[in-house]
C-alpha positions, 0 to 999 in steps of 0.5 A, spaced: 822 499 213 822 506 216 824 507 223 819 509 228 818 516 230 821 517 237 817 523 238 810 523 236 808 528 230 803 532 234 809 534 239 813 540 237 820 539 237 824 544 240 829 548 235 834 550 241 835 555 246 839 561 247 842 563 254 847 568 256 852 562 256 849 557 251 846 557 244 843 550 243 841 549 236 840 542 231 847 540 229 848 541 222 853 541 216 855 548 218 858 546 224 862 540 221 869 544 222 868 547 229 864 540 232 870 536 229 875 540 233 871 540 239 870 533 240 877 531 237 881 536 242 876 533 248 876 525 247 878 524 255 874 530 257 868 526 254 870 519 256 870 522 263 863 526 263 857 522 266 853 519 261 859 517 257 864 514 263 866 507 261 864 508 254 869 507 248 868 514 244 864 513 238 869 514 233 876 511 231 882 515 231 882 515 224 875 519 223 876 524 218 873 531 217 869 528 211 867 522 216 864 527 221 860 531 215 857 524 213 855 523 221 852 530 221 848 529 215 845 522 218 844 526 225 840 531 221 836 526 217 834 523 224 832 529 227 828 531 221 825 523 221 824 525 229 828 518 231 833 522 235 835 529 236 843 532 236 844 539 238 851 543 237 852 547 243 855 554 241 859 559 245 854 565 244 860 570 242 864 566 238 859 561 235 864 556 236 862 549 238 863 548 245 859 541 246 853 537 244 847 534 247 844 528 244 836 526 246 835 519 243 831 513 245 833 509 251 835 502 250 833 501 257 826 499 259 825 504 265 827 510 261 823 513 255 829 517 253 837 517 254 839 525 254 847 526 254 851 532 254 859 534 253 863 540 253 870 541 250 876 540 255 877 547 255 870 549 257 870 544 263 867 549 268 861 549 263 859 542 264 854 543 270 851 549 267 849 546 261 847 540 265 842 545 269 840 548 263 838 542 259 835 539 265 830 544 265 829 545 258 828 537 257 822 538 263 819 544 260 820 543 252 820 535 251 814 530 252 819 525 256 816 522 263 822 519 265 829 520 261 835 518 263 840 523 264 847 522 268 847 527 274 853 532 275 
C-alpha cells in the first residue's frame, strides 16, 4: 500500500529558498558527506535545540557515511512521493551543510505538520535566524493551517 501524500498534488511544494545567510534546498545525495559531518559534529547541539529537546538522536553512534547516504535516498524518495520534506541548509559561500529543516506530518491531532530545524554547533548563533526564516517561509509557501514548530 502506498503512503498517503502529506501535501496534495495541486499544491506546489517549495523547492527551497535563498537568502544572504542560508540556502535551503531539498536534501540530496550530493549533500551526503557535508550532511554527515554537520550532524555528527553537532549531536549535543541538536539534542538541545527546541523541538528536539529530550529526543534521542535519530541515529546510532555507529551510523556510517554509507548509512547516511541510504537515509538521504529514502528522504529524497519521501520528498518525491510528497509524504515528508527534508531540506539541507547550506552556507551560501561554502555550500557546506550547516543544518537541516524537516517538514513532516504531525503525530499530534491538534497539528497538521511538524516542522523542525537545527544548525551545526559551530553555527549555533544562526538557530534563531533560521527559525525566523523558516517560520515566514512556512506561512507564505506551505498549505498548513496549524503546524507545530518549537519557538526560539
